[in-house]
C-alpha positions in Angstrom: 73.5 -18.5 32.1 71.5 -15.5 31.5 73.6 -13.0 33.4 75.4 -10.4 31.3 77.7 -9.1 34.0 80.1 -11.8 35.3 81.9 -11.1 38.5 85.3 -12.6 39.5 83.6 -15.0 41.8 81.2 -16.2 39.0 84.1 -16.7 36.5 84.6 -20.4 37.2 80.9 -21.1 36.9 80.7 -19.1 33.7 83.7 -20.9 32.2 82.2 -24.2 33.0 78.9 -23.2 31.4 80.8 -21.9 28.3 82.8 -25.2 28.0 79.6 -27.2 28.2 78.1 -25.1 25.4 81.2 -25.5 23.3 81.2 -29.3 23.7 77.5 -29.4 22.9 78.1 -27.3 19.7 81.1 -29.5 18.8 79.0 -32.7 19.0 76.2 -31.1 16.9 78.8 -30.1 14.2 80.2 -33.7 14.3 76.7 -35.0 13.8 76.1 -32.8 10.8 79.5 -33.9 9.3 78.6 -37.5 9.7 75.2 -37.0 8.0 76.9 -35.3 5.1 79.5 -38.0 4.7 76.8 -40.7 4.4 75.2 -38.9 1.4 76.9 -40.1 -1.8 76.9 -37.4 -4.4 77.5 -38.3 -8.0 80.4 -36.6 -9.6 79.9 -35.3 -13.1 82.7 -34.8 -15.6 82.9 -32.9 -18.8 84.9 -34.2 -21.8 88.2 -32.6 -20.8 87.9 -33.9 -17.2 87.1 -37.4 -18.6 90.1 -37.4 -20.9 92.3 -36.5 -17.8 90.6 -39.2 -15.7 90.9 -42.2 -18.0 94.3 -43.8 -17.5 95.2 -43.8 -21.2 94.3 -40.1 -21.5 92.6 -40.4 -24.9 92.2 -37.5 -27.3 88.8 -35.7 -27.2 88.2 -36.9 -30.8 88.6 -40.5 -29.6 86.0 -40.0 -26.9 83.6 -38.4 -29.4 84.0 -41.6 -31.5 83.2 -43.8 -28.5 80.0 -41.7 -27.7 78.8 -41.8 -31.3 79.2 -45.7 -31.3 77.7 -45.9 -27.8 80.8 -47.6 -26.5 81.1 -45.4 -23.4 78.3 -44.4 -21.0 77.4 -40.7 -21.4 74.6 -38.2 -20.9 73.7 -35.4 -23.3 72.3 -32.1 -22.1 71.6 -30.0 -25.2 74.9 -29.9 -27.1 77.0 -30.9 -24.2 78.0 -34.4 -23.2 78.6 -35.3 -19.6 79.9 -38.4 -17.9 79.1 -39.8 -14.4 82.3 -40.9 -12.7 80.6 -44.0 -11.2 79.5 -45.1 -14.7 82.9 -44.5 -16.1 84.5 -46.6 -13.3 82.1 -49.4 -14.0 82.8 -49.2 -17.7 86.6 -49.3 -17.1 86.3 -52.3 -14.9 84.0 -54.1 -17.4 86.7 -53.8 -20.0 88.9 -56.4 -18.3 90.4 -58.9 -20.7 89.6 -62.5 -19.6 92.4 -65.0 -19.2 92.6 -68.2 -21.2 91.5 -70.1 -18.1 88.4 -67.9 -17.7 87.5 -68.3 -21.4 87.9 -72.1 -21.1 85.7 -72.2 -18.0 83.0 -70.1 -19.8 83.2 -72.4 -22.9 82.8 -75.6 -20.9 79.9 -74.1 -18.9 78.2 -73.1 -22.2 78.7 -76.6 -23.6 77.3 -78.2 -20.5 74.3 -75.9 -20.5 73.6 -76.8 -24.2 73.9 -80.6 -23.5 71.3 -80.3 -20.8 68.7 -78.7 -23.0 
């Protein structure tokens, strides 16, 4: 629709053209939103954010102790330490305490593996 002056008789046609263009634009925006939602971005946390994120809300000094003993995953940039949320989630899940039944199963598997060698 290249006409700049729209008459009353052309109004329905112009509205139809405009609605088609809006629908086309809407579908393009939806496509861009879907592309962006598929990209997983890593979330970085500083020390204060980490202390707020961990359920037990440890003191900053406690986290510094964990980093000096390499008990928690961290990244160092100059003097600053940073934490990846995905690594912290993995670290938190790895700290699960095993039940007695799990420990017994592991022990019996270990004994069986040693008997076979």
